[in-house]
C-alpha positions in Angstrom: -22.9 4.8 -18.6 -20.7 2.0 -17.5 -17.9 2.7 -15.1 -15.0 0.5 -13.9 -13.1 1.3 -10.8 -9.9 -0.7 -10.0 -8.0 -0.5 -6.7 -5.5 -2.3 -4.6 -2.3 -1.7 -6.5 1.0 -0.7 -4.9 4.7 -1.3 -4.6 5.8 -4.7 -3.3 9.0 -6.7 -3.3 9.6 -9.8 -5.4 7.6 -12.7 -3.8 5.1 -10.4 -2.2 1.3 -10.4 -2.6 -1.4 -7.9 -3.5 -5.2 -8.1 -3.9 -6.8 -6.0 -6.6 -10.5 -5.1 -6.6 -12.8 -4.0 -9.4 -16.3 -2.8 -9.3 -18.3 -2.3 -12.4 -21.3 0.0 -12.3 -23.8 0.7 -15.1 -23.0 -2.4 -17.0 -25.7 -4.2 -18.9 -27.8 -7.0 -17.4 -26.4 -9.5 -19.9 -22.9 -9.1 -18.5 -21.7 -12.7 -18.0 -18.1 -12.4 -17.2 -15.4 -10.1 -15.8 -11.7 -10.1 -16.5 -8.4 -8.6 -15.6 -5.8 -7.3 -18.0 -2.5 -5.5 -17.7 -0.3 -3.2 -19.6 3.4 -2.9 -19.0 5.3 0.2 -20.1 5.8 0.2 -23.9 3.7 -2.9 -24.4 0.2 -3.8 -25.4 -2.6 -4.6 -23.0 -2.6 -8.3 -22.3 -5.1 -10.8 -20.9 -4.5 -11.9 -17.3 -7.6 -13.7 -15.9 -11.3 -14.3 -16.6 -14.2 -15.2 -14.4 -17.7 -16.1 -15.5 -20.4 -14.7 -13.1 -22.9 -17.5 -13.3 -20.8 -20.6 -13.4 -17.7 -19.2 -11.6 -15.4 -20.8 -14.2 -12.0 -19.2 -14.6 -9.2 -18.9 -17.1 -5.7 -17.5 -16.7 -2.8 -16.4 -18.8 0.0 -19.0 -18.7 2.3 -16.4 -17.1 0.2 -16.1 -14.0 -1.2 -19.6 -13.6 -0.6 -21.0 -10.1 0.2 -17.5 -8.7 -2.9 -15.4 -9.4 -6.5 -16.2 -8.4 -9.5 -14.4 -9.8 -12.8 -14.5 -7.9 -16.2 -12.8 -7.7 -17.4 -10.7 -4.9 -20.8 -10.9 -3.1 -22.0 -7.9 -5.1 -22.6 -8.6 -8.7 -20.1 -7.1 -11.1 -17.3 -7.1 -8.4 -14.2 -9.1 -9.1 -10.9 -9.6 -7.3 -7.5 -10.6 -8.3 -5.3 -12.2 -5.6 -1.7 -12.0 -6.8 0.9 -14.1 -5.0 4.6 -14.7 -5.6 4.9 -11.5 -7.6 7.7 -11.0 -10.0 9.2 -7.9 -11.5 7.7 -8.8 -14.8 4.3 -8.5 -13.2 4.9 -4.8 -13.1 2.1 -3.1 -15.0 -1.1 -1.1 -14.8 -3.9 -3.6 -14.2 -7.3 -3.1 -15.6 -10.6 -4.9 -15.3 -13.4 -5.1 -17.8 -16.7 -6.8 -18.3 -17.8 -9.2 -21.1 -19.4 -7.7 -23.1 -16.7 -5.1 -22.8 -17.2 -1.5 -21.7 -15.0 1.6 -21.6 -11.7 1.0 -19.8 -11.2 2.5 -16.3 -8.1 4.2 -15.0 -6.5 1.0 -13.8 -4.3 0.4 -10.8 -0.5 0.4 -10.8 1.3 -2.6 -9.6 5.1 -2.3 -9.2 7.2 -5.3 -8.1 10.8 -4.4 -7.1 13.6 -6.9 -7.5 
């Protein structure tokens, strides 16, 4: 059974940085991409960033372009999210997932204080 484990969240001030990590285990061999998503209180889960494992191509939500960087790790099915110039509106629980998607993990809380 697939399992996603996110880590690296925390409390930072506006303008600060955090690096999130995600490790996916038990995913299928045809997994071709990993992505990050976030869910703010009272809102739906939204797309943040996407990374294809073989080609390394990336895509970002407009709200994070130029501030966040998604990258793959040395181990397959590991993905990072470097978040710089954080804003209070980035406050959310951050989740990763694979493509094809698997069950969501617990996520990691990111809180940006003003």
